[in-house]
C-alpha positions as CSV (number, residue, x, y, z in Angstrom):
1,M,-9.8,4.9,14.9
2,K,-9.6,4.2,11.2
3,H,-10.0,1.0,9.3
4,I,-7.4,0.8,6.5
5,L,-7.5,-1.3,3.3
6,L,-4.0,-1.6,1.9
7,L,-3.5,-2.8,-1.7
8,S,-1.0,-2.7,-4.5
9,D,-0.3,-3.8,-8.0
10,T,-3.8,-3.7,-9.3
11,H,-2.4,-3.5,-12.9
12,S,-5.8,-1.9,-14.1
13,H,-7.9,-4.6,-12.4
14,I,-10.8,-3.8,-10.0
15,D,-13.8,-6.0,-9.4
16,D,-16.8,-6.3,-7.1
17,T,-14.9,-8.2,-4.5
18,I,-12.3,-5.5,-4.1
19,I,-15.0,-2.9,-4.1
20,K,-16.7,-4.8,-1.2
21,Y,-13.6,-4.4,0.9
22,V,-13.2,-0.8,-0.1
23,K,-16.7,-0.1,1.2
24,Q,-15.8,-1.6,4.6
25,A,-12.7,0.6,5.0
26,D,-12.5,4.2,6.3
27,E,-9.5,4.8,4.0
28,V,-7.8,3.0,1.1
29,W,-4.0,3.1,0.5
30,H,-2.6,2.0,-2.8
31,A,1.1,1.3,-3.0
32,G,1.5,1.7,-6.8
33,D,1.3,-0.1,-10.1
34,I,-2.3,1.2,-10.5
35,G,-2.5,0.8,-14.2
36,D,-5.6,2.4,-15.6
37,L,-6.7,5.3,-13.4
38,K,-10.3,3.9,-13.5
39,V,-9.1,1.8,-10.5
40,T,-8.2,4.8,-8.3
41,D,-11.1,6.9,-9.7
42,T,-13.5,4.1,-8.6
43,I,-12.0,3.8,-5.2
44,A,-11.9,7.6,-4.6
45,K,-15.6,7.9,-5.4
46,L,-16.3,5.5,-2.4
47,K,-13.6,6.3,0.2
48,P,-10.7,8.6,0.9
49,L,-7.7,7.4,-1.1
50,R,-3.9,7.8,-0.6
51,A,-1.8,6.4,-3.4
52,V,1.7,6.5,-5.0
53,Y,2.6,5.6,-8.6
54,G,4.5,2.6,-9.6
55,N,6.9,1.6,-12.3
56,I,4.2,0.6,-14.8
57,D,2.1,3.7,-14.3
58,D,1.9,6.2,-17.1
59,T,2.3,10.0,-17.2
60,K,-1.3,10.6,-16.1
61,A,-0.8,8.5,-12.9
62,R,2.5,10.2,-12.2
63,Q,0.8,13.6,-12.5
64,E,-2.0,12.6,-10.1
65,F,0.0,10.7,-7.5
66,P,3.5,11.1,-6.0
67,L,6.4,8.7,-6.0
68,D,6.7,8.9,-2.2
69,S,4.1,9.8,0.3
70,V,4.7,10.6,4.0
71,F,1.6,11.2,6.1
72,T,0.2,10.6,9.6
73,V,-3.1,9.0,10.4
74,E,-4.3,8.5,14.0
75,G,-0.8,9.2,15.3
76,V,0.9,6.6,13.0
77,K,3.5,8.2,10.7
78,V,3.5,6.3,7.4
79,Y,6.0,6.3,4.5
80,M,4.7,4.7,1.3
81,T,6.4,4.2,-2.0
82,H,6.2,1.5,-4.7
83,I,9.7,0.1,-4.9
84,G,11.3,0.0,-1.5
85,G,12.9,-3.3,-0.6
86,Y,12.8,-5.0,2.8
87,P,14.4,-4.6,6.2
88,G,18.1,-5.2,5.6
89,T,17.8,-4.8,1.9
90,Y,16.1,-1.4,1.3
91,K,16.6,0.3,-2.0
92,P,19.4,2.9,-1.9
93,R,17.0,5.7,-2.8
94,V,14.6,4.7,0.0
95,Y,16.9,4.1,3.0
96,P,17.9,7.8,3.5
97,I,14.2,8.7,3.5
98,L,13.4,6.1,6.1
99,K,16.2,7.4,8.3
100,R,15.1,11.0,7.9
101,E,11.3,10.5,8.3
102,Q,11.4,7.7,11.0
103,P,8.0,6.3,10.1
104,K,6.2,3.8,12.4
105,L,4.9,2.1,9.2
106,F,6.8,1.6,5.9
107,I,4.7,0.4,3.0
108,C,5.8,-0.7,-0.5
109,G,4.5,-2.9,-3.3
110,H,6.2,-4.1,-6.5
111,S,7.3,-7.6,-5.6
112,H,3.8,-9.1,-5.7
113,I,4.8,-11.0,-2.5
114,L,2.9,-10.3,0.7
115,K,5.2,-9.6,3.6
116,V,4.8,-8.0,7.0
117,M,7.9,-7.7,9.2
118,N,9.4,-5.6,11.9
119,D,12.5,-3.6,11.3
120,K,14.1,-3.6,14.7
121,N,17.0,-1.3,13.5
122,L,14.6,1.4,12.3
123,N,11.9,0.7,14.8
124,C,9.2,0.4,12.2
125,L,6.7,-2.1,10.8
126,H,7.2,-3.0,7.1
127,M,4.1,-4.0,5.0
128,N,3.9,-5.1,1.4
129,P,0.3,-6.2,0.6
130,G,1.3,-8.3,-2.3
131,A,-0.7,-8.0,-5.6
132,I,-4.5,-7.7,-5.9
133,G,-4.5,-7.5,-9.7
134,K,-4.5,-10.4,-12.1
135,H,-1.3,-9.6,-13.9
136,G,1.9,-11.2,-12.7
137,F,3.3,-14.4,-11.4
138,H,1.5,-14.5,-8.1
139,K,-1.0,-17.4,-7.6
140,V,-3.1,-15.8,-4.9
141,R,-4.3,-12.2,-5.0
142,T,-3.8,-10.4,-1.6
143,M,-4.4,-7.2,0.2
144,L,-4.2,-6.2,3.9
145,R,-6.7,-4.7,6.3
146,F,-5.8,-3.2,9.7
147,K,-6.7,-0.5,12.2
148,V,-4.8,2.6,13.2
149,D,-5.7,4.2,16.5
150,N,-3.9,6.3,19.1
151,A,-0.5,5.7,17.4
152,T,-1.1,1.9,17.3
153,I,-1.5,-0.5,14.4
154,S,-3.8,-3.5,15.3
155,D,-6.1,-6.2,14.0
156,L,-4.0,-6.9,10.9
157,E,-5.8,-9.3,8.5
158,V,-4.7,-10.8,5.2
159,V,-7.3,-10.9,2.5
160,E,-6.7,-13.7,-0.1
161,L,-8.6,-13.9,-3.3
162,K,-8.4,-16.6,-6.0
163,R,-6.6,-15.7,-9.1
């Protein structure tokens, strides 16, 4: 079993509260718009990190992290990218990858809007953790915590922080 912390859209922001949640996780997944790599460097010193770059990320981030990441943890196949859309309105670049890879969990960021929803057509769970950074229109900073074990996703929790 692994405890996962899922975040996105840090936009160069990391603070003690985020670090507290990082320390409670077994792995941290970052769905892009990292900003300053001090964010991912700080996280990676504490816990294993999986990340993709986002549209605001510079050349250094794009050299360190991929645009798309497909991986399996505890029997759960995951596809993570920054700009992906939602069930029924996936981005044209992303939909063929979803069809080919058939993940159990699809993760994206970008919108700064927290959403978790099932895609019954593709038989996968879609997660967007919202934005945990301070840059953007969102009023509440959010991230997600959950467990993966034996090909199952469970104990999903929304973490909300004041802006």
